[in-house]
C-alpha positions as CSV (number, residue, x, y, z in Angstrom):
1,M,-57.3,16.0,10.2
2,K,-58.3,17.9,7.0
3,T,-61.4,20.2,6.7
4,N,-63.5,19.5,3.4
5,N,-64.7,22.8,1.8
6,N,-68.4,22.5,3.1
7,D,-67.2,22.5,6.5
8,K,-65.3,26.2,5.5
9,L,-68.8,27.3,3.8
10,K,-70.6,26.7,7.2
11,L,-68.0,28.7,8.5
12,I,-69.3,31.8,6.9
13,R,-70.9,34.4,7.7
14,L,-73.2,35.4,4.0
15,L,-75.8,38.2,3.6
16,L,-77.6,38.0,-0.1
17,V,-79.2,41.2,-0.7
18,D,-81.4,41.4,-4.5
19,D,-84.8,42.8,-4.9
20,E,-85.9,40.3,-7.0
21,D,-87.3,37.9,-4.3
22,E,-87.2,34.5,-6.4
23,F,-83.9,35.2,-8.0
24,R,-82.9,35.8,-4.3
25,R,-84.9,33.2,-2.5
26,T,-83.3,30.0,-5.0
27,L,-80.3,31.7,-4.5
28,A,-80.2,31.0,-0.5
29,K,-81.9,27.2,-1.7
30,R,-79.6,26.6,-3.6
31,L,-76.2,27.7,-1.5
32,R,-77.8,26.0,1.5
33,K,-77.6,22.7,-0.2
34,R,-74.1,23.3,-0.6
35,G,-73.3,23.7,3.4
36,L,-73.5,27.8,3.4
37,V,-76.4,29.4,5.2
38,S,-77.3,33.1,4.6
39,D,-79.4,36.5,5.9
40,Q,-81.2,37.8,2.9
41,A,-82.2,41.4,2.3
42,P,-84.7,42.4,0.0
43,G,-83.0,45.9,-0.4
44,G,-79.9,47.9,0.4
45,Q,-81.5,49.9,3.8
46,E,-82.0,46.3,5.1
47,C,-78.5,44.9,4.6
48,L,-77.6,47.8,6.8
49,S,-79.9,47.2,9.2
50,I,-78.8,43.5,9.3
51,L,-75.3,44.6,9.7
52,E,-75.8,46.5,12.3
53,K,-77.2,43.9,14.5
54,K,-74.7,41.1,13.9
55,A,-71.7,40.3,12.0
56,I,-70.9,39.2,8.1
57,D,-67.9,38.2,6.6
58,V,-69.0,38.4,3.1
59,V,-72.1,40.7,1.1
60,V,-73.5,39.1,-2.7
61,L,-75.5,42.1,-3.6
62,D,-77.5,43.5,-6.6
63,V,-76.1,46.6,-8.2
64,K,-79.5,47.8,-10.1
65,M,-82.1,47.8,-7.1
66,P,-85.1,50.4,-6.7
67,G,-84.3,53.2,-3.9
68,M,-81.0,53.3,-2.9
69,S,-78.6,51.6,-5.4
70,G,-75.8,48.6,-5.4
71,I,-72.4,50.9,-5.7
72,E,-74.4,53.3,-2.9
73,V,-74.6,50.8,-0.1
74,L,-71.0,49.1,-0.9
75,R,-69.8,52.4,-0.6
76,K,-72.1,52.5,3.3
77,I,-70.9,49.4,3.6
78,T,-66.7,50.0,3.0
79,D,-66.6,53.3,5.3
80,K,-67.9,51.5,8.3
81,Y,-68.0,48.1,7.8
82,P,-63.9,47.3,6.4
83,Q,-63.7,44.5,7.2
84,T,-66.8,42.9,5.0
85,E,-66.4,41.9,1.8
86,V,-68.4,42.9,-1.0
87,I,-69.6,40.6,-4.1
88,L,-71.8,43.1,-6.7
89,L,-73.8,41.1,-9.4
90,T,-76.2,42.3,-12.0
91,G,-77.8,40.9,-15.2
92,Q,-77.2,44.5,-16.9
93,A,-73.5,44.4,-17.1
94,T,-71.8,47.7,-17.9
95,A,-68.2,48.3,-17.7
96,S,-69.0,51.5,-15.7
97,D,-70.9,49.7,-13.3
98,G,-68.1,47.1,-12.7
99,V,-65.0,50.4,-12.7
100,E,-67.4,52.0,-10.3
101,G,-67.9,49.1,-8.3
102,S,-63.9,48.0,-8.1
103,K,-63.4,51.9,-7.0
104,S,-65.4,52.1,-4.0
105,G,-63.9,48.6,-2.5
106,A,-65.9,45.5,-4.3
107,F,-64.2,42.1,-4.0
108,D,-65.5,41.2,-7.5
109,Y,-68.0,42.2,-10.1
110,L,-70.3,38.9,-12.4
111,T,-73.3,39.1,-14.2
112,K,-76.1,37.5,-13.8
113,P,-76.4,34.6,-15.1
114,I,-74.0,33.0,-12.8
115,E,-72.9,29.5,-12.4
116,L,-73.5,28.6,-8.8
117,E,-69.7,26.8,-8.4
118,H,-68.1,29.6,-10.0
119,L,-70.0,32.5,-7.2
120,L,-68.7,29.5,-4.5
121,N,-65.5,29.9,-5.7
122,K,-65.3,33.6,-5.3
123,I,-67.4,33.5,-1.9
124,S,-64.9,31.3,0.2
125,Q,-62.2,33.4,-2.0
126,A,-63.5,36.4,-0.2
127,Y,-63.2,35.0,2.9
128,G,-60.1,33.6,1.8
129,K,-59.2,37.8,2.2
130,I,-60.4,38.2,5.3
131,R,-59.0,35.6,7.2
132,R,-55.5,36.5,5.7
133,W,-56.0,40.3,7.1
134,E,-57.2,38.6,10.2
135,A,-54.2,36.1,10.5
136,E,-51.8,39.8,9.1
137,Q,-53.4,41.4,12.0
138,K,-52.8,38.1,14.7
139,E,-49.2,38.5,13.5
140,A,-48.4,42.5,13.8
141,Q,-50.1,42.4,17.1
142,Y,-47.9,39.5,18.3
143,R,-44.4,41.2,16.6
144,K,-45.5,44.9,19.0
145,Q,-45.5,42.9,21.4
146,M,-42.5,41.2,21.2
147,E,-41.0,44.8,20.4
148,Q,-42.3,46.5,22.8
149,Q,-40.4,43.3,25.5
150,M,-37.1,43.2,24.0
151,I,-37.3,47.4,25.0
152,I,-38.6,46.2,28.1
153,T,-35.8,43.4,28.0
154,E,-33.3,46.3,26.9
155,R,-34.1,49.0,29.5
156,L,-33.6,45.8,32.5
157,A,-30.4,45.1,30.8
158,S,-29.4,49.0,31.5
159,L,-30.6,49.2,34.4
160,G,-29.2,46.2,36.3
161,T,-26.3,48.2,34.5
162,L,-27.0,51.3,36.2
163,A,-28.3,49.8,39.2
164,T,-25.1,48.3,40.1
165,G,-22.8,51.0,39.3
166,V,-25.2,53.6,41.3
167,A,-25.3,50.8,44.8
168,H,-21.6,50.8,44.8
169,E,-20.9,54.5,44.6
170,I,-23.1,55.3,47.1
171,N,-21.5,52.7,49.3
172,N,-18.4,54.3,49.6
173,P,-19.9,57.7,50.7
174,L,-22.1,55.4,53.1
175,A,-19.4,53.7,54.4
176,I,-17.2,57.6,55.5
177,I,-20.3,58.9,56.9
178,R,-20.9,55.5,59.0
179,E,-17.4,55.8,60.2
180,S,-17.2,59.5,60.9
181,A,-20.9,59.3,62.8
182,G,-19.6,56.3,64.8
183,W,-16.6,58.2,65.7
184,M,-18.8,61.5,67.0
185,R,-20.5,59.1,69.3
186,Q,-17.4,58.0,70.8
187,L,-15.8,61.6,71.4
188,F,-19.4,63.0,72.4
189,A,-19.5,60.1,75.6
190,K,-16.4,60.8,76.7
191,D,-16.6,62.6,80.1
192,E,-15.2,65.9,79.4
193,L,-17.6,66.1,76.5
194,K,-20.7,65.3,78.2
195,D,-21.8,68.6,80.1
196,M,-21.8,70.4,76.8
197,P,-24.7,72.5,75.8
198,R,-27.5,70.3,73.6
199,H,-25.0,67.2,74.4
200,Q,-28.4,65.3,73.8
201,D,-29.7,67.0,70.6
202,I,-27.0,66.2,69.3
203,V,-27.2,62.7,69.8
204,K,-30.6,62.7,68.8
205,A,-29.1,64.0,65.7
206,L,-26.7,61.0,65.1
207,D,-28.7,58.3,65.9
208,K,-30.5,60.1,62.6
209,V,-27.7,59.7,60.9
210,E,-27.0,56.3,61.7
211,N,-30.4,55.3,61.5
212,S,-30.5,56.5,58.1
213,V,-27.0,55.3,56.9
214,E,-28.5,52.2,57.6
215,R,-31.6,52.6,55.7
216,A,-29.7,54.2,52.5
217,S,-27.1,50.6,53.3
218,R,-30.6,48.4,52.8
219,I,-31.7,49.9,49.4
220,T,-28.5,49.9,47.5
221,H,-28.0,46.0,48.9
222,Q,-31.4,45.2,48.0
223,L,-31.3,47.5,44.1
224,L,-27.7,45.0,43.8
225,G,-30.4,42.1,44.5
226,F,-32.7,42.5,41.7
227,V,-29.5,42.7,39.3
228,G,-28.2,39.7,41.4
229,K,-28.9,37.0,43.1
230,S,-29.3,38.0,46.8
231,E,-31.1,36.2,49.8
232,S,-34.0,37.3,51.8
233,R,-34.3,37.5,55.4
234,V,-36.5,35.2,56.1
235,S,-38.3,35.2,59.7
236,K,-41.9,35.1,61.7
237,V,-43.4,37.6,60.4
238,D,-47.3,39.5,61.9
239,L,-48.5,40.9,58.9
240,A,-50.8,43.1,60.7
241,D,-48.3,44.9,62.8
242,L,-46.6,45.3,60.3
243,A,-48.7,47.5,57.9
244,E,-49.6,49.1,61.1
245,E,-45.5,49.7,61.3
246,A,-45.7,51.0,57.6
247,L,-49.0,52.8,58.0
248,Q,-47.6,54.8,60.6
249,L,-45.1,56.6,58.5
250,I,-46.9,58.1,55.8
251,I,-49.9,59.3,58.6
252,H,-48.9,62.5,59.4
253,E,-48.7,63.4,55.5
254,A,-51.9,61.9,55.3
255,H,-53.4,63.8,58.8
256,N,-52.0,67.1,57.0
257,R,-54.0,66.2,54.2
258,D,-57.3,65.8,55.1
259,I,-56.4,61.8,53.7
260,Q,-58.6,59.4,55.8
261,I,-57.3,56.1,57.2
262,I,-59.3,53.2,57.5
263,R,-57.7,50.4,59.4
264,Q,-59.3,47.1,58.2
265,M,-56.1,44.2,59.7
266,E,-58.0,41.5,61.8
267,P,-55.0,40.0,63.7
268,P,-54.4,36.9,61.5
269,P,-54.6,33.7,63.3
270,E,-50.6,33.1,62.6
271,M,-47.7,34.0,61.4
272,I,-46.4,34.1,58.1
273,W,-42.4,33.0,57.1
274,S,-40.7,36.2,54.9
275,D,-38.7,38.7,54.4
276,A,-40.7,42.0,56.8
277,Y,-38.1,44.7,55.4
278,Q,-39.0,43.7,51.8
279,I,-43.4,43.8,52.7
280,R,-42.7,46.8,54.6
281,Q,-40.5,48.3,51.9
282,V,-43.2,47.0,49.5
283,L,-46.0,48.2,51.4
284,L,-44.8,52.4,51.8
285,N,-44.4,52.2,48.2
286,L,-48.3,50.6,47.7
287,L,-49.0,53.5,50.7
288,T,-46.9,56.8,49.3
289,N,-48.9,56.1,45.4
290,A,-51.8,55.7,47.5
291,M,-51.7,59.8,48.4
292,H,-49.9,61.1,46.1
293,A,-53.1,59.5,43.9
294,V,-55.9,60.6,46.4
295,N,-53.7,63.9,46.8
296,S,-56.1,66.0,49.1
297,K,-60.3,65.2,51.1
298,G,-60.1,61.6,51.2
299,A,-59.5,57.9,52.0
300,I,-57.1,55.0,52.2
301,T,-58.2,51.8,53.4
302,L,-55.4,49.1,54.3
303,A,-57.0,45.8,55.1
304,V,-55.3,42.1,56.1
305,E,-57.1,38.8,56.0
306,D,-56.5,35.2,56.2
307,V,-57.2,33.7,53.2
308,D,-56.5,29.1,53.3
309,S,-52.7,29.0,52.8
310,H,-52.5,32.9,52.7
311,Q,-52.3,36.0,54.2
312,V,-53.8,39.1,52.2
313,I,-52.7,42.9,51.8
314,T,-55.6,45.2,49.8
315,V,-54.4,48.8,49.8
316,S,-57.2,50.8,48.4
317,D,-57.5,54.5,47.6
318,T,-60.7,56.7,46.4
319,G,-58.3,58.0,44.1
320,P,-59.2,59.1,40.3
321,G,-58.2,55.3,38.8
322,I,-56.1,54.5,36.1
323,A,-57.0,53.7,32.6
324,R,-58.1,50.9,31.2
325,E,-55.0,50.8,29.0
326,N,-52.7,51.5,31.8
327,L,-53.4,48.3,34.0
328,A,-51.7,46.0,31.4
329,K,-48.5,48.8,31.7
330,I,-48.7,49.7,35.4
331,F,-46.0,47.0,37.0
332,E,-44.0,47.6,33.6
333,P,-40.4,49.3,34.6
334,F,-40.5,53.2,33.4
335,F,-43.9,53.4,32.8
336,S,-45.1,56.2,35.2
337,T,-49.0,58.5,34.9
338,K,-47.5,61.3,36.9
339,P,-45.9,64.4,35.3
340,P,-42.4,64.2,34.0
341,G,-39.6,65.1,36.8
342,Q,-42.3,63.3,39.2
343,G,-42.0,59.6,39.5
344,T,-39.3,57.1,38.2
345,G,-41.6,54.8,37.0
346,L,-39.6,51.2,38.9
347,G,-41.8,51.9,42.2
348,L,-44.5,49.3,41.3
349,F,-42.1,47.2,39.4
350,V,-40.1,46.9,42.3
351,S,-42.7,46.2,44.2
352,R,-44.0,42.9,41.6
353,G,-40.5,42.0,41.6
354,I,-40.5,42.0,46.1
355,V,-43.6,40.2,46.3
356,E,-43.2,37.5,43.2
357,K,-39.2,36.5,44.5
358,L,-41.8,36.2,48.0
359,G,-44.0,33.6,46.4
360,G,-47.0,35.9,46.5
361,T,-49.0,37.7,43.3
362,I,-49.8,41.6,43.4
363,E,-52.7,42.4,41.6
364,V,-54.5,46.1,40.9
365,A,-58.4,46.4,40.1
366,S,-59.4,50.0,39.1
367,R,-62.1,52.4,37.6
368,I,-62.3,56.0,36.1
369,G,-63.1,57.6,38.8
370,Q,-63.4,55.0,41.8
371,G,-60.1,54.7,43.1
372,A,-57.7,52.1,42.7
373,H,-57.3,48.7,44.9
374,F,-53.9,46.9,45.2
375,R,-54.1,43.3,46.5
376,I,-50.7,41.2,47.6
377,R,-51.2,37.8,48.7
378,L,-48.7,35.9,50.6
379,P,-47.8,32.1,51.1
380,K,-47.9,31.8,55.1
381,H,-44.7,29.1,54.1
382,L,-41.9,29.4,51.6
383,N,-42.1,26.4,49.9
384,G,-44.4,24.6,47.0
385,T,-43.3,27.2,44.5
386,D,-45.7,26.1,41.1
387,E,-48.6,26.4,44.4
388,L,-47.3,29.7,45.9
389,N,-46.7,31.5,42.1
390,T,-50.6,30.4,41.6
391,S,-52.4,33.7,40.7
392,C,-55.5,34.1,43.3
393,G,-58.1,34.3,40.4
394,E,-60.6,37.4,40.1
395,N,-62.6,35.9,43.7
396,W,-61.4,38.7,45.2
397,V,-62.8,41.7,42.5
398,E,-66.2,40.2,43.8
399,K,-65.9,41.5,47.1
400,I,-64.9,45.1,45.5
401,K,-67.7,45.4,42.8
402,P,-69.7,47.7,44.6
403,R,-67.1,50.3,44.3
404,L,-66.0,49.7,41.0
405,T,-70.2,49.6,39.5
406,E,-70.2,52.0,37.3
């Protein structure tokens, strides 16, 4: 359905500025009959006061006014409110005023007495210019977002190629290390070597080697899983136990840094079906990030709770927090707030990929100086993808608002 001209006029926020009260009120009345309601100001200072309180699209401004002249007001408007268009009116037309007005950013310069239709046409044109500018800004923003998305896509493609090559290259020496460790274990199991000095220490060292090889192998397989399809190892998982396991991996370093660990983990009423190894990797990444954010003499809180058809893990810290402009970028690949050489910018990106692959969501809330709160929401059963991938909304933020209050 097409919008008629009167409907368009109703959208325009108009301000009439003229020290001649009768002229201003009469003009406002005539414009109102045509569907265009306006604010009024008898002088330049009153005009600027109105602009401070509300947004105005078009100002119809008298040039010759006592006190602050129309040209002075125009300059202040174009300087402070560049999106507002100004149409100058005068009863004493001079070429110099017109030139000065154009130089100062006026949309047009009209002389009194003015035909109402002509003024309406100019107001509509000025408003059209504003709308075109807004459309151009939206298009520029959309183009910028698309360019950023293309950069991310290209980076992901490069990462996939790199990951595949690196993973295969690492797997080869890992196989040799695993085979050599196995051979050494068999060797030290022979009777003639059982009494050699520090036999048990060597066996324990071999255990560490084999465990580390297994861990590295899992990581490379998972890395390959991000560039290709891989099946999750789904089993029953006790999230509270799993969270405690991840905590034990960082607790020694946390104590060395004088970081307090706070547990809020009530035993969940039931286990969930998920991939324990991948969840552990996400938790370890979030806990490590939290420890680096706090650095020393702070606190990390790890919470597990049961919420309807999901179980929720929250990792909070008392670090410096995350700037508002970085919150939207924090899960992007290669984005890092750490100094060069101290972060790859892949940890949170990978973590989000894992959580979403398991049918869950991961969110962050933060304010500068008040720490960060990461919330993982996992389904109890890996089915019903439409429901499982639904965002958990803002309710959880309400619970931590006291820690986010300014």
